[in-house]
C-alpha positions in Angstrom: 3.1 0.6 -13.9 1.5 2.0 -10.2 0.7 -0.9 -7.6 -0.7 -1.0 -4.1 0.1 -3.8 -1.9 -2.9 -3.8 0.8 -1.2 -5.8 3.8 -2.3 -7.1 7.3 0.5 -4.8 9.1 3.7 -2.8 7.7 6.5 -3.9 7.5 5.9 -6.8 9.7 9.7 -9.0 10.4 8.4 -12.2 9.8 6.8 -10.9 5.9 10.3 -11.2 4.4 8.8 -11.9 0.9 7.0 -9.1 0.7 9.9 -7.0 1.1 11.9 -9.4 -1.5 8.8 -8.5 -3.8 8.4 -5.0 -2.6 12.3 -3.8 -3.8 11.9 -6.2 -7.1 9.7 -4.7 -8.9 11.5 -0.7 -7.8 14.2 -2.5 -9.4 12.4 -3.2 -12.6 11.2 -0.5 -12.2 7.4 0.0 -11.3 6.2 2.2 -8.3 5.0 0.9 -5.5 2.6 1.7 -2.6 1.5 0.6 1.0 -1.3 0.8 2.7 -1.9 -1.8 6.5 -4.2 -1.5 8.5 -1.4 -1.2 11.1 2.1 -0.3 11.5 3.7 -4.3 12.9 4.0 -5.1 16.5 8.0 -6.6 15.0 8.7 -3.9 12.5 11.8 -5.9 9.5 15.0 -4.0 9.6 14.9 -4.2 5.8 11.7 -2.4 5.2 12.7 -0.3 2.7 11.9 3.3 4.1 11.9 5.7 1.3 8.3 3.3 0.4 5.3 5.1 0.1 3.4 3.2 3.0 0.1 4.1 4.6 -1.7 3.1 7.4 -5.7 3.2 8.4 -5.9 4.1 11.0 -3.1 7.0 10.4 -5.7 9.2 7.4 -8.0 11.4 7.8 -11.6 10.9 6.1 -10.7 13.3 3.6 -7.9 11.5 2.2 -9.6 8.3 2.4 -12.2 10.1 0.4 -10.1 11.6 -1.8 -8.2 8.5 -2.0 -12.2 6.5 -3.0 -12.6 9.5 -5.6 -9.9 8.7 -7.2 -10.3 5.2 -7.7 -13.2 5.7 -8.6 -12.4 8.0 -11.4 -10.1 5.1 -12.6 -13.1 2.4 -12.9 -16.5 4.4 -12.6 -17.9 0.9 -14.3 -16.8 -1.8 -11.8 -18.6 0.4 -8.8 -21.4 1.5 -10.6 -24.4 -1.3 -10.6 -25.6 -3.0 -14.1 
């Protein structure tokens, strides 16, 4: 299963439970991706360096558009008006 963690900042030192959950999900075979609003001011040394982590300010418009198109293609009816 592919999972997305949407966070305010990554990898925050005070939020070790997120790192623990992420690592447990990966051990179970899940693919995990992080989407954060910003890089943490106090990064956690325990955060895995090999996980996909995207910081919103670092992405260009093309990347955001591509991600939005991917999301709509996966769930076309959820975004459509009724």
